[in-house]
N, C-alpha and C positions, 0 to 999 in steps of 0.2 A: 502493499500500501505506499502511497504517495502523500506527499502534504504541500501546502503551499502558503509557505509566509512573508510578510511584507517587512524587504529591510531597506534603508536609507538607500537609495540611489544616488550612485556619482554627483549625479549635476540633476537639475528641475527640467533639463531640455534633453531629450532624445530623437533619435533619428529610428524609424520603424520602417524597415525591409519589407514591405508587402508583398506576398506571392502573386502570379499571374492569376488572372480570374476562369477558375477551370469551368464554368459555363461559358466562356466563351472559348476557351480553348478546345471540350469536346466537341463543339459545333464544328470548328473549323478543321478538328480534321477527322469529321465523315467527309466534308465538304475536298480536301484534300485528298481522300479515298477514291472520289468520283474524275478529280483534276490535277496530276500531282504538280501542275503548275501553282495552285493554291499554296506560298511559302511563308510558311507560319512562325515568329519572331518572338523570343518569351514566353515558350511552350509552360504551361502550368508544370509542375512536379506533385501536385498532389496525385494520392494515390488513384482515384477515380480515373485521372487520365493516363497514367501510366495502365490501369487494365483496360482502360478501350484501346489502346495504344496494342498492347498483349492480344485482345481481341480481335484488331481490323488485319491483323498479319495471318489471323487462321483462314482468312478469306480465300488466302491460297491452298489451305489446307484441314478442307472440310471434312475429314475422319478423323482429326483431333477434338477432343470434347473441349469446350469455353468453359473456362470458370471463371464469372464476371464477380466474385468476392462479395462483396454487401453496396457493390456499385451501382447503383439504380439509374443514373444519366444514363453508365455506360449501357446499362443492359438495354433500355429503351431506345436508346438510339441504335446499338448493334443489330437490334434486331429486324429494325427496317433496314437499316444496308445490308445486312445477308439476305433480306426479301428478294433482292435483284439479282442474285448470284443463282445460276443454274447447279446449283447441287445442296447437299442435305450436311444440315451442320447440327450442334447437339450443345445444346447450353444448359448451365447450374449455374449454382451461386451458395451464397453460407443461408443459415438456415433465414436469417433476416430475411433475404432477399429473396427467397421463396414462399417468404409468406406477403411479401408486395404484389398486387395485382398488376397484370400484365394487359388482361381480356381486352379492355376498349382498343387499344392497339393493333392486337394480336386480330382480331372479329374486322379490324379496316385491312388489314395485311393479307387475307383471307380474301377479302370482298375485291382485292386490287389483285390475286392470283395466287397469292402464298400457301403452302399448303404447313397445313401447324398441328404438331400431334403433341399432345400433352402426356406426360410418362409418368402422373399423378394424378393432381385436382386439377380439373378445369380452371383454366386461367391463370395459373401460376408455375413457375419454375419446378421442376425439370421439364426442357421440353423439346423437340425436335422440330426444325424448320427447311422447308424445301422451296425456295424461290425459281425463280427467273423472269419471263418478259411480263411486267406489270401495266395493267390498263384499269381504269373506269373514269366515264366522263363526267362523274359528280361523286364525292362521297364525303357523308354526313358522320359524325364523329362527335362523341360526346366532350367536352370539352371541362367541365365539371367536375373531373377529376384531377389531372394533372396537365398542366401544359406542356410538359414532354411528350404527350403522347402526338398533339399535333403539333409540335418540333420535330420528333423525327421522321415525321412522315412530308413536312415540309421541304427536310434537307433533301430526301431523294426525289423529292418532285419535280425538278428541272430536267431529270434522268427518263421521266416517265414517256410513255407514249401519248402525247395531245397535253401533257403535263397533268394538271391535278386541278380541280373546282374542291378546296374543302368546306363543306358546311358544316358551324359548329353550334352545335345541341348543348341546349341550358347554358346559366350563367357561366361566361369565360371566366376561370380564376389565372393569374399569373398572368397576366395581360402583358408587362411590361417584358416575359421573357420570348415570348411569340414573336411583339416588335422586335426583340434584341438578334432573334435569328432571321426576321424578315431583313433588318439595315446590314449582317452579315453578307447573307445570301448575294444582296442589292451591291456589296462592295463589290462582290465576285461577278458582279455582269445577270444576274436572275433578275428575271421579271414577276415581282411580286404586289401584289395589289390586296391590301386589307380592306374590306366593308364591310362594318359593323361584324355582321357573324359569317361573313362568308369571305374567303381565302382563295384569289386566283394567282397559279404561278403558270406560267409557260414553261414548255418544253425548249428552253433555252440553256444548256451545258454551261457551267462555269467557267469562267476565263483564267487564267495565268492572274496570280498577284500577290504584291508580299504587303501580310499584314500583320502588326504587332500588336499583341494581347494586351487588353489592359490589367493595369494592377486591380486588384480585388476588392470593388466597395465590401463586401458581407465579410471580409477581414479585416477590414478597417474598424469595423462597427465596435469590435470587442476594447480597442483602445479611445475608441469614443467612450467606451462604458468607463473606461479606469480614468481618465481625464475626468467624468461626471461624477466619479468615487472619490476621488484624490483630496484630501486633506488641503494640501498645500497646492502653490499655483506648480502645473505642471503645465510642459509647451511640448508637443508631438509632432514630429513635421514626418511627411509622408512623400519621399522623395517621386515622380513620375505620375502619381494619382491626382488625375484630373475631371473632374463633373464636364464641362462643358465639352460637347458631342460626344459623352460616355453614354455607348449603350445598354448601361446597367441600371434596371430599374432600383438597385438596391443604392444607388446614390440617393435616393431620397432621405436617407439618415441624417442628411445634413441638417433639413426642415427638421425633423422629428426633433434631433439633440438640441437642436437652437431653440427650443421649448424646455430644456430642462439644465440651463445654464453652458452649454458647449458650444462656441460659436467655433468658426470656420475660417479664416484668411487665407486667401487664393495666392498663391505667388506664381511667380513664372515657371517653375521647375516642379510644383510639386503644391502644397496646402499644409496650411499649421492647426491643429486645432488647441483652444485654450480654455478655459474656465470662464465666464464670463457672471461674475457675482452681482452685476446688476439684475441679474432675471430673476422674477420671484418664484418659487417652484410651486406648481400647479398641485391643486386636492385634490383632482379629478382629471384621471386624462382617459379619452376615449379614443379607439383608431381602429377603421378597417386593414386589416391587413393580405387581403386577398390577393392585391397587384405586388406586395412582398413578403411573403409567408415565410422566408428565411430568418428574416429579424425579427418573427414572433420572438422567440425566448431572450433575445439580449434587450428588448425593449420591457418584455415579463421582471426581468430579475432588475433592469434600471428603476421598473417603479417600484419593487419592492425594499432594493438597495435604500431609496429614496423616500422610503414612507408615501408612497402617490397612493392613492386606490386607483383602479385601474379598467376599464373594458374593455377587450382586446376581441374581435370579433374576425371573420373570415378567416379563419385558423381550420377549414375540413380538410387540406391535404396535410396537415400534421399531423394526422393520426396515421397516416401510411410511409411516413419517412424512415429514417433509420430506425426508430423504433414510434411508440403511441407519444409524442411531444407533449400532449396536452395532459395524459396521466405522470409524464417524468417529472413536468413542471410542475406539477402538483404535490405531487410526494418530496419534491427536493425543496421548494418553495417551505414545505411545511417545517423542513431541519433547521428555518430560519425563524420560528413562529409565526409566519406571514401567511396567514389563509388565502384561500384560495376557492374557487368553486366552476364547474364546468356546466353551463345553461347550455338550453335548445340552440340548433345551429352552429355548432362549434364555439362558443365564444367562451371565454375566460374573464371571470369576474376574481380583482386579487384586492386582499382586505384593506391595506397601506397600515398595518401594524408596523411598529418600530423594529427591526430584524436584531435577533439575538441568538449567535450559532450555537444549535444545541451539543456541537460536538462528534455530533453521528458521520460517519463516512459519507461524502456525496456521492453517488452511482453518475456515473457521465451515460450510462444505458446503451455503451457501445455505441455513442454517437458525440460525433465532432464536436456536435454546436452546443452541445449539453455543458460539453466542459470548458471550453472557450468561453460560454457566458458567465457559469459561476466562477470563475477563476477570478475575476476583477472584485469578486466580493471582499477579496482578501486587503483591497486597501480600504476598506471600512475598519479594518484592526480584527479583522477575526483568522486564526490561523487552522487554515482547511484542512481537512484529510479528504483526499482524492481516489477513486479507482480507476484503472483504464484509462490514465493519460494520454497514452502513445494513440489513442483515436485519431488526434488532431492527425495526424498522417493523412487523413482522408481528403482534407482541403488544402491545411496550412501545415506542413510539415516541420516547419522551423519557430512556429508558436512561441514553444516554451523560451526557447532563446532570446528573442523579440521582446518576450513579456518580463525576462528579466532586468532588462535597460529599463524599465520604469518603477523595477522594486521589488519583482515577483517572483519569490525565489521557491525551486525542488526541494524536499527533503524527504528521505528515506526511511520509513519506521520499522 
């Protein structure tokens, strides 16, 4: 078991090296597999991206089983990509990945002409897929489950016979991620039109292009959290992080944290974040996270740490992530004496009590975002105990080294 304690940092200023966005990287890898001329600069080193890279190499080795570990994004994107190959592929993964539903995307690929056979439960890994020439003049897909299902289809659409007309059913969640996909595709010469619930993509192959992956805004959010919790003046510089022209919806944290007294100062080569003591803390905070669900844990811990009552909605996708993040949040917040309840439509209410650490071990639930969201609570003076700290490798392998720059140090018990 590992612990996290706060030590006096050498300086009140720190330069944090953020990882490349795995969301952007994984989309570009699929595009590159279709057009070798798509050159990627600053590719993510996250484990999810490495898993996808290995999986894409299997395109030329259909007889080898593909183990996708716990990489949900890699699983969904790769499944669509393999559906284009006239060969049979066997996919499996970790216990948690085998519990994450894929039926919506699988049914869409079947409608396009792929063959999918489940080994155990229908709609879940492990499965075997046989692809070939795909075609459908119009395809309806449930966009209320995961934007990644939509993105997976979009990425291969320029190579389908006559392209693809996607009709999105139900309330589309995580729309910024769909717009990210469209923006990256357009940079590579694809024709993408988004009209409300309709997406039209022409059969126009990607063109050779060099694309540099942005620094990851979701990774920056944990350091915004540290500034919010810091008792002394703390200034953090993110070199190479920009909001202008960013395709990442999570850049919306700039406005969110401004309401909690963290200001963002834009510089020519990046940005700086500092505490703004002139901002009066909110008594109650309400926000719909359907556009940026990966930030829900960060903001939930932010509200708990600052004694802010909150109502967080738009959390339906959290149930099917690396763990059931709603249940995980509720249990771990209770270890700090903070009450919460899950109500209708996947909404969480947080009580706003003064946090006090019970001393119980914090579980990461094998979820990288649980580890990185709860670690900043050490800045409130709590010496934390946490299991499975290595889960951060999924998206931010160097998180603990970077966190040490602001005084968070690990120790073993």
